[in-house]
VEXDREN-2710 file (C-alpha; in Angstrom, 1 decimal):
% VEXDREN-2710
k/r/px/py/pz
1/MET/0.0/0.1/0.2
2/PRO/1.4/3.1/-1.2
3/HIS/2.2/5.8/1.6
4/ILE/0.5/9.2/1.2
5/GLU/1.2/12.3/3.6
6/ARG/-2.0/13.6/3.8
7/ARG/-4.7/11.3/2.4
8/PRO/-7.3/12.6/-0.3
9/ASN/-11.1/13.5/-0.1
10/LEU/-13.7/11.5/-2.1
11/LEU/-16.9/13.2/-3.7
12/PHE/-17.9/10.2/-5.2
13/VAL/-20.6/11.8/-7.9
14/PHE/-22.9/9.5/-9.7
15/ALA/-26.3/9.8/-12.0
16/ASP/-29.4/7.2/-12.3
17/GLN/-29.6/5.7/-15.5
18/MET/-27.0/7.0/-17.6
19/ARG/-25.3/5.2/-20.5
20/ALA/-21.8/5.5/-21.1
21/ARG/-22.7/6.8/-24.8
22/ALA/-24.2/9.7/-23.2
23/CYS/-21.7/12.3/-23.2
24/GLY/-19.3/14.2/-25.1
25/PHE/-16.0/12.6/-23.7
26/MET/-17.5/9.4/-24.8
27/GLU/-17.9/10.1/-28.5
28/ASN/-21.0/11.6/-28.4
29/GLU/-21.0/15.2/-29.5
30/GLN/-24.9/15.7/-29.5
31/VAL/-25.4/16.2/-25.8
32/ARG/-23.5/19.0/-24.5
33/THR/-21.4/18.0/-21.2
34/PRO/-18.4/20.6/-21.0
35/ASN/-17.9/19.9/-17.4
36/MET/-17.9/15.8/-17.7
37/ASN/-15.5/16.4/-21.0
38/ARG/-13.0/19.0/-18.8
39/MET/-12.6/16.2/-16.3
40/ALA/-11.6/13.5/-19.0
41/ARG/-9.2/16.1/-20.0
42/GLU/-7.8/16.6/-16.1
43/GLY/-8.1/13.2/-15.3
44/VAL/-8.6/9.8/-15.9
45/VAL/-11.7/8.0/-18.2
46/PHE/-12.2/4.2/-17.9
47/GLU/-13.8/3.2/-21.4
48/ASN/-15.0/-0.1/-20.6
49/ALA/-16.8/0.7/-17.1
50/VAL/-19.6/-2.2/-16.4
51/SER/-22.2/-2.3/-14.3
52/THR/-22.2/-5.9/-12.9
53/CYS/-26.1/-6.1/-12.6
54/PRO/-27.9/-3.1/-14.3
55/VAL/-30.6/-2.5/-11.4
56/CYS/-30.0/0.3/-9.0
57/THR/-30.4/-1.5/-5.4
58/PRO/-28.0/-4.2/-6.7
59/TYR/-25.4/-1.6/-8.4
60/ARG/-25.8/0.5/-5.2
61/ALA/-25.0/-2.3/-2.9
62/SER/-21.6/-3.9/-5.1
63/LEU/-20.6/0.2/-5.0
64/LEU/-20.7/0.2/-1.5
65/THR/-19.4/-3.3/-0.3
66/GLY/-17.0/-4.3/-3.3
67/ARG/-18.9/-7.4/-3.4
68/TYR/-21.6/-9.0/-5.8
69/PRO/-25.1/-8.4/-5.6
70/LEU/-25.8/-12.5/-5.0
71/ALA/-23.1/-12.2/-2.3
72/CYS/-24.3/-9.2/-0.6
73/ARG/-28.0/-10.4/-0.6
74/THR/-28.9/-7.4/-2.5
75/ALA/-30.1/-8.7/-6.1
76/MET/-33.0/-6.8/-7.2
77/ASN/-34.9/-3.3/-6.1
78/ASP/-36.5/-2.4/-2.8
79/VAL/-34.5/-4.9/-0.9
80/ARG/-32.5/-3.8/2.3
81/LEU/-28.4/-4.0/2.3
82/PRO/-27.8/-6.0/5.0
83/VAL/-26.2/-4.2/8.0
84/ASP/-23.5/-6.6/8.4
85/GLU/-22.2/-6.0/5.0
86/LEU/-19.2/-3.8/5.6
87/CYS/-19.4/-0.4/3.4
88/ILE/-16.9/2.0/1.9
89/ALA/-18.3/4.8/4.3
90/GLU/-17.8/2.6/7.5
91/ILE/-13.8/2.0/6.5
92/LEU/-13.2/5.6/6.1
93/ARG/-15.3/7.1/8.9
94/ASP/-12.7/4.4/11.1
95/GLU/-9.9/6.1/9.5
96/GLY/-11.0/9.7/10.4
97/TYR/-12.9/10.7/7.4
98/ARG/-16.0/12.9/7.9
99/THR/-18.8/10.8/5.7
100/GLY/-21.8/11.8/3.7
101/TYR/-24.6/11.0/1.7
102/ILE/-27.0/13.2/-0.4
103/GLY/-29.4/12.6/-2.8
104/LYS/-31.1/8.8/-4.1
105/TRP/-30.1/6.1/-1.6
106/HIS/-32.4/3.2/-2.6
107/LEU/-31.1/0.4/-0.2
108/ASP/-32.9/0.7/2.7
109/GLY/-36.3/-1.8/1.2
110/PRO/-39.8/-1.5/0.5
111/PHE/-40.4/2.1/2.1
112/ARG/-39.5/4.1/-1.0
113/GLY/-40.8/7.4/0.6
114/GLY/-39.7/6.2/4.4
115/PHE/-36.8/7.3/6.7
116/THR/-33.6/5.9/7.2
117/PRO/-32.8/6.4/10.9
118/PRO/-29.4/7.3/11.6
119/GLY/-27.4/3.9/12.9
120/PRO/-26.6/1.0/11.0
121/ARG/-28.9/0.9/8.1
122/ARG/-26.8/4.4/7.0
123/GLN/-23.7/1.8/6.7
124/GLY/-21.5/4.4/8.2
125/PHE/-22.6/7.4/6.6
126/GLU/-22.7/10.4/9.0
127/PHE/-23.9/13.4/7.6
128/TRP/-27.5/12.7/5.4
129/ALA/-29.9/14.3/3.5
130/ALA/-31.1/11.8/1.0
131/ASN/-34.1/9.8/0.3
132/ASP/-34.8/6.1/-0.3
133/CYS/-36.1/6.7/-3.7
134/THR/-38.5/9.5/-5.9
135/HIS/-38.3/10.1/-9.5
136/ALA/-40.7/13.0/-9.2
137/TYR/-37.7/15.8/-10.2
138/MET/-39.9/18.8/-9.2
139/GLU/-41.0/17.8/-6.2
140/THR/-38.4/15.9/-4.6
141/PHE/-38.0/15.4/-0.6
142/TYR/-35.4/14.0/1.5
143/TYR/-34.6/13.3/5.2
144/ARG/-32.2/14.7/7.7
145/ASP/-32.1/13.0/11.1
146/ASP/-35.5/13.1/12.1
147/PRO/-38.6/11.6/10.3
148/GLU/-40.0/14.8/9.1
149/PRO/-39.4/15.2/5.2
150/ILE/-38.1/18.2/3.6
151/TYR/-39.0/19.3/0.3
152/LEU/-36.6/21.1/-2.3
153/ASP/-38.3/24.1/-3.8
154/GLU/-35.9/23.4/-7.0
155/TYR/-35.0/20.4/-9.7
156/SER/-34.0/17.8/-7.3
157/SER/-30.1/17.8/-8.8
158/ASP/-30.0/21.3/-8.6
159/GLY/-30.8/21.4/-4.7
160/PHE/-28.9/18.4/-3.7
161/THR/-25.8/19.6/-5.8
162/GLY/-26.6/23.0/-3.0
163/ILE/-26.4/20.7/-0.3
164/ALA/-23.1/18.8/-1.2
165/ILE/-21.9/22.4/-1.9
166/ASP/-22.5/23.3/1.7
167/PHE/-20.6/19.8/2.7
168/ILE/-17.8/20.6/0.8
169/ALA/-17.1/24.3/2.7
170/GLU/-17.8/23.1/5.7
171/HIS/-15.4/20.2/5.6
172/ALA/-12.4/21.7/3.8
173/ALA/-10.2/21.6/6.5
174/ASP/-11.5/17.3/7.5
175/PRO/-10.6/14.6/5.3
176/PHE/-14.1/13.6/3.7
177/CYS/-16.0/11.1/1.6
178/LEU/-19.2/12.4/-0.2
179/PHE/-21.3/10.4/-2.0
180/LEU/-23.6/12.4/-4.4
181/SER/-26.4/10.5/-6.1
182/TRP/-28.4/12.6/-9.0
183/ALA/-31.5/10.9/-9.5
184/PRO/-31.7/11.9/-13.2
185/PRO/-31.5/11.5/-16.0
186/HIS/-34.0/8.2/-15.4
187/ASN/-37.3/8.9/-16.5
188/PRO/-39.3/10.6/-16.6
189/TYR/-37.4/12.6/-19.1
190/HIS/-39.0/15.4/-19.1
191/ASP/-39.8/16.2/-15.7
192/MET/-37.3/19.4/-15.0
193/PRO/-37.7/23.1/-15.7
194/ALA/-38.5/24.2/-19.3
195/GLU/-35.1/26.0/-20.0
196/TYR/-33.2/22.6/-19.2
197/ASP/-35.6/21.0/-21.8
198/ILE/-33.4/22.1/-24.9
199/TYR/-33.3/19.5/-27.2
200/ASP/-35.0/19.3/-30.1
201/PRO/-36.1/15.4/-31.2
202/ALA/-36.4/15.5/-34.6
203/THR/-33.1/17.0/-35.4
204/LEU/-31.3/14.1/-33.2
205/GLU/-29.3/11.8/-34.9
206/LEU/-30.2/8.3/-33.4
207/PRO/-27.7/5.5/-33.1
208/ASP/-28.1/2.5/-35.8
209/ASN/-29.6/-0.1/-33.4
210/THR/-32.4/2.4/-32.4
211/GLU/-36.1/2.7/-32.9
212/GLU/-37.9/5.9/-34.3
213/PHE/-40.1/6.0/-31.3
214/ALA/-37.4/7.1/-28.9
215/ARG/-36.6/10.4/-30.1
216/ASP/-38.6/12.0/-27.5
217/ASP/-37.2/10.3/-24.6
218/ILE/-33.7/10.6/-25.5
219/ALA/-34.5/14.4/-26.1
220/GLY/-35.6/14.9/-22.8
221/TYR/-32.5/12.7/-21.5
222/TYR/-30.2/14.6/-23.0
223/GLY/-31.8/17.8/-21.4
224/HIS/-31.5/16.1/-17.5
225/ILE/-27.7/15.2/-18.5
226/THR/-26.9/18.8/-19.8
227/GLU/-28.2/19.9/-16.4
228/LEU/-26.1/17.2/-14.4
229/ASP/-23.2/18.6/-16.5
230/ARG/-23.7/21.9/-15.0
231/ASN/-23.9/20.9/-11.3
232/LEU/-21.4/18.9/-12.1
233/GLY/-19.6/22.4/-12.7
234/ARG/-20.8/24.1/-9.4
235/LEU/-18.9/21.2/-7.6
236/LEU/-15.8/21.2/-9.5
237/ASN/-15.8/25.1/-9.0
238/SER/-16.6/24.6/-5.0
239/LEU/-13.5/22.2/-4.6
240/GLU/-11.5/25.4/-6.2
241/GLU/-13.1/28.1/-4.0
242/SER/-12.3/25.9/-0.8
243/GLY/-8.7/25.2/-1.7
244/ILE/-8.9/21.3/-1.5
245/ALA/-9.2/20.9/-5.7
246/ASP/-5.3/19.3/-5.4
247/ASP/-6.4/17.1/-2.2
248/THR/-9.7/15.7/-3.7
249/ILE/-10.3/12.6/-6.0
250/VAL/-13.2/13.7/-7.9
251/VAL/-15.3/10.4/-9.6
252/PHE/-18.1/10.5/-12.4
253/THR/-20.2/7.8/-13.1
254/SER/-24.4/5.9/-13.3
255/ASP/-25.4/3.3/-11.5
256/HIS/-26.2/1.5/-14.9
257/GLY/-27.5/2.5/-18.5
258/ASP/-31.0/3.2/-20.2
259/MET/-31.7/0.8/-23.3
260/LEU/-33.8/4.2/-24.7
261/GLY/-35.1/2.4/-28.0
262/ALA/-31.7/0.5/-28.9
263/HIS/-32.7/-2.8/-30.4
264/GLY/-35.9/-1.7/-30.1
265/LEU/-36.1/-1.9/-26.0
266/GLN/-36.5/-0.1/-22.9
267/ARG/-35.2/0.9/-19.3
268/LYS/-32.6/-1.4/-18.0
269/GLN/-32.0/-5.0/-16.8
270/LYS/-30.9/-5.7/-20.3
271/PRO/-27.3/-7.2/-21.1
272/TRP/-26.6/-5.0/-24.1
273/ASP/-24.4/-2.5/-23.8
274/GLU/-27.0/0.6/-23.4
275/SER/-27.8/-1.0/-20.3
276/ILE/-24.7/-2.6/-18.6
277/MET/-22.1/0.1/-20.1
278/VAL/-21.8/3.3/-18.2
279/PRO/-19.3/6.5/-18.2
280/TRP/-16.3/6.6/-15.8
281/VAL/-14.1/9.9/-15.1
282/MET/-12.1/10.6/-12.5
283/ARG/-9.9/13.1/-11.4
284/TRP/-6.8/13.5/-8.7
285/PRO/-4.6/16.5/-9.4
286/GLY/-1.1/16.0/-9.6
287/GLU/-1.6/12.2/-8.6
288/LEU/-3.3/10.9/-11.6
289/PRO/-2.5/10.8/-15.5
290/ARG/-4.2/14.0/-17.3
291/GLY/-6.1/12.8/-20.3
292/LEU/-5.9/9.2/-19.4
293/ARG/-8.0/7.0/-21.6
294/THR/-7.7/3.6/-20.4
295/ASP/-9.4/0.2/-21.9
296/THR/-9.2/-2.1/-18.5
297/LEU/-12.4/-3.8/-17.7
298/LEU/-13.8/-1.7/-14.6
299/ASN/-16.9/-3.4/-13.1
300/SER/-18.7/-2.2/-10.2
301/PRO/-17.4/-4.1/-7.2
302/ASP/-14.2/-2.8/-8.7
303/VAL/-14.9/0.4/-7.3
304/MET/-14.3/0.2/-3.6
305/PRO/-11.1/-1.5/-3.4
306/THR/-9.5/0.3/-6.1
307/LEU/-10.6/3.8/-4.2
308/LEU/-9.4/2.7/-1.3
309/SER/-6.0/1.5/-2.7
310/LEU/-5.6/5.2/-4.5
311/MET/-6.4/6.7/-0.7
312/GLY/-3.9/4.8/0.8
313/VAL/-6.4/2.6/3.4
314/GLU/-6.3/-1.3/3.5
315/ILE/-8.6/-3.5/1.5
316/PRO/-10.9/-5.9/3.8
317/ASP/-11.2/-9.5/3.0
318/THR/-14.7/-9.3/2.6
319/VAL/-14.2/-7.6/-0.7
320/GLN/-14.7/-9.6/-4.0
321/GLY/-13.6/-6.8/-6.5
322/SER/-10.4/-6.2/-8.3
323/ASP/-8.1/-3.4/-7.0
324/LEU/-7.3/-1.1/-10.6
325/SER/-5.9/1.5/-9.2
326/GLY/-2.7/0.4/-11.2
327/ALA/-4.9/1.1/-14.4
328/ALA/-6.1/4.3/-12.7
329/ARG/-2.4/5.6/-12.4
330/GLY/-1.1/4.7/-15.9
331/SER/1.0/2.3/-14.3
332/GLY/-0.5/-1.0/-14.9
333/GLY/-1.1/-3.6/-12.7
334/PHE/-3.7/-6.4/-12.5
335/GLU/-6.0/-6.5/-15.6
336/PRO/-9.4/-8.0/-16.0
337/THR/-10.1/-10.4/-18.8
338/SER/-13.6/-10.1/-18.5
339/ALA/-15.9/-8.5/-16.5
340/TYR/-19.1/-10.5/-15.1
341/ILE/-22.3/-9.4/-15.9
342/ALA/-26.1/-10.8/-14.6
343/ASN/-29.3/-10.5/-14.0
344/PRO/-30.3/-13.4/-12.2
345/MET/-33.6/-12.0/-10.2
346/PRO/-35.3/-10.0/-13.3
347/PHE/-38.8/-8.2/-12.4
348/PRO/-41.6/-7.0/-14.5
349/GLY/-42.1/-3.0/-15.3
350/ASP/-39.2/-2.6/-17.4
351/HIS/-41.0/-3.1/-20.9
352/HIS/-39.9/-6.4/-22.9
353/GLU/-38.5/-8.4/-19.8
354/THR/-36.2/-11.2/-20.2
355/GLY/-35.6/-13.9/-17.7
356/PRO/-32.3/-14.3/-15.6
357/TRP/-29.4/-14.4/-17.3
358/ARG/-25.9/-14.3/-17.0
359/GLY/-22.7/-13.4/-19.1
360/VAL/-19.3/-11.5/-19.7
361/ARG/-18.4/-8.4/-20.9
362/THR/-14.9/-8.4/-22.4
363/LYS/-12.8/-5.8/-24.2
364/THR/-13.9/-7.2/-27.7
365/HIS/-16.9/-9.3/-26.5
366/THR/-20.0/-9.8/-25.1
367/TYR/-21.5/-13.6/-24.5
368/VAL/-24.6/-14.1/-22.4
369/GLU/-26.4/-17.5/-21.0
370/ASP/-30.0/-17.4/-20.4
371/GLU/-32.1/-19.9/-18.5
372/HIS/-32.2/-22.2/-22.2
373/GLY/-28.5/-21.8/-22.6
374/PRO/-26.4/-19.4/-25.2
375/TRP/-28.5/-17.1/-25.9
376/LEU/-26.3/-13.7/-27.2
377/LEU/-22.8/-13.5/-28.6
378/TYR/-21.3/-10.2/-30.0
379/ASP/-18.1/-9.1/-31.2
380/ASN/-18.0/-5.3/-30.2
381/GLY/-15.4/-4.0/-32.2
382/ALA/-16.8/-5.3/-35.4
383/ASP/-20.2/-4.9/-34.6
384/PRO/-20.2/-1.8/-32.0
385/TRP/-24.2/-1.3/-32.1
386/GLN/-24.5/-5.2/-31.4
387/GLN/-27.0/-5.9/-34.3
388/THR/-25.7/-9.4/-35.4
389/ASN/-25.8/-12.1/-33.1
390/LEU/-23.4/-15.1/-33.4
391/ILE/-24.6/-17.4/-31.2
392/GLY/-24.9/-20.3/-33.1
393/ALA/-22.4/-19.4/-35.8
394/PRO/-19.9/-21.6/-36.9
395/GLU/-17.2/-19.1/-37.1
396/SER/-17.5/-17.9/-34.0
397/GLU/-17.9/-21.3/-32.1
398/ASP/-14.3/-21.1/-30.5
399/VAL/-14.9/-17.7/-29.0
400/ARG/-17.9/-19.0/-27.9
401/ARG/-16.8/-21.9/-26.1
402/ARG/-13.6/-20.0/-24.7
403/LEU/-16.5/-17.2/-23.4
404/ALA/-18.4/-20.1/-21.7
405/VAL/-15.6/-21.7/-19.7
406/GLU/-15.0/-17.5/-18.7
407/LEU/-18.3/-17.2/-17.2
408/ALA/-18.3/-20.7/-15.5
409/ALA/-15.3/-19.7/-13.8
410/TRP/-17.1/-16.3/-12.9
411/MET/-19.8/-17.8/-11.4
412/GLN/-17.7/-20.0/-9.7
413/ARG/-15.4/-17.7/-8.2
414/ILE/-18.2/-15.2/-6.2
415/GLY/-20.9/-18.1/-5.3
416/ASP/-23.3/-18.1/-8.5
417/ASP/-24.6/-21.8/-8.6
418/GLY/-26.9/-20.8/-11.5
419/ALA/-30.0/-21.2/-9.5
420/PRO/-33.6/-19.9/-10.9
421/LYS/-34.7/-16.9/-9.0
422/ASN/-37.2/-18.9/-7.3
423/VAL/-34.5/-20.4/-5.2
424/TRP/-32.6/-17.4/-4.8
425/VAL/-36.2/-15.6/-3.6
426/GLU/-36.6/-18.1/-0.9
427/ARG/-32.6/-18.5/-0.1
428/PHE/-32.8/-14.3/0.4
429/GLY/-36.2/-14.7/2.1
430/TYR/-37.7/-11.8/-0.1
431/GLN/-41.5/-11.0/-0.1
432/LEU/-42.8/-11.0/-3.6
433/ASN/-46.2/-10.0/-5.0
434/GLU/-47.9/-12.4/-7.4
435/ARG/-46.0/-10.2/-10.1
436/GLY/-42.7/-11.3/-8.9
437/VAL/-41.3/-7.8/-7.2
438/VAL/-40.8/-6.6/-4.0
439/PRO/-44.2/-4.5/-3.2
440/TYR/-43.2/-1.1/-2.4
441/LEU/-44.8/2.1/-1.1
442/THR/-44.0/5.2/-2.5
443/GLU/-45.9/8.0/0.2
444/VAL/-43.8/9.9/1.9
445/GLY/-43.5/9.0/5.9
446/THR/-44.4/5.6/5.2
447/GLY/-42.1/2.9/6.5
448/PRO/-41.2/1.1/10.2
449/ASP/-38.2/2.6/11.6
450/GLU/-37.1/-0.9/12.8
451/GLN/-35.0/-3.4/10.7
452/ILE/-36.9/-5.7/8.5
END
């Protein structure tokens, strides 16, 4: 572990449902993201950042624990992350960091409008200005340390960014760890002030794999992203004004993507790149290279150990992800050959639902199996929009066999025995309704304070 004279602050900012190809630094010049692009020029871009299970709750569990969703018993939406899981904020708090969480949490069970009280269910975060889950962007609420909701009087990301800026100013002299979770650009795509809704659906250039019905949704999606970019600029300016820009690791990413009409599909939960690939840019002036772009595969469970290593903090034995700090520094080190992707417990409601699936994403290929066997195989270099499924193609049989072995090795390593959804439901004790989902309540103030 490298010796660091002054351990850096961590500002981890992530959007909800923002796919990789939705920002300028990932070669989408249609969407205006000058601050994200600035971070890319001043820092490091992981071009192959993967969401291991492209669903909100499973990603967030992996992010905080460095473990795969089945391992930390948080493999579908609206289930609670067990309080015995060791999370990054608990580790950094014990190292003397001031820890804070702002925005969407979505790790506290079925009461989306409910209050998460101070204590173990906050997983080590001391400062708290969060809700469990809401996408009412013009009527967003949050809680502090009592069960009385506080309503923002502005667009949600504007309001939560203001709270984050206040936190930064207050703790500029302390080492801090702040997570800021923005709920856009997740649908509803046009729930924003009119001045942010700036893209004309008729003039958008759609990707080759995307159907016309998505034009209006994509226009609103880009509007959300441009406004998130403006708020990212506010955060970067606040670090400079506080004199701590050089002492702070800043990460911008997303929990998963959005199909947005690709292959005629919508939302998340799918194994295509629009769903599983996310933007990832990080900056630490003077410590990380400027303008580095790496094709190293970075999966959700790799985030925690990579950040801890960069910060000079010991990685706990509970972690399943890999330390990719060498790739971030441009100095080599461990190089994954693939990223494990899966949705072992899919739920209806995302349009065009699939059954359970598991697969691997390499730098060049995507291979996926469902409950019936081999399902998808794409050569992403030759076919970047994944329009030709090579499953069954004789010329691709050797690749299919090799990736099938890779997938089997991943499943053995992380404790996924391939059991069907109902078996995992029984193992974890999830309470599902007749539609196969966790029934949740959205009313503000609902939900018990006790552990469930």
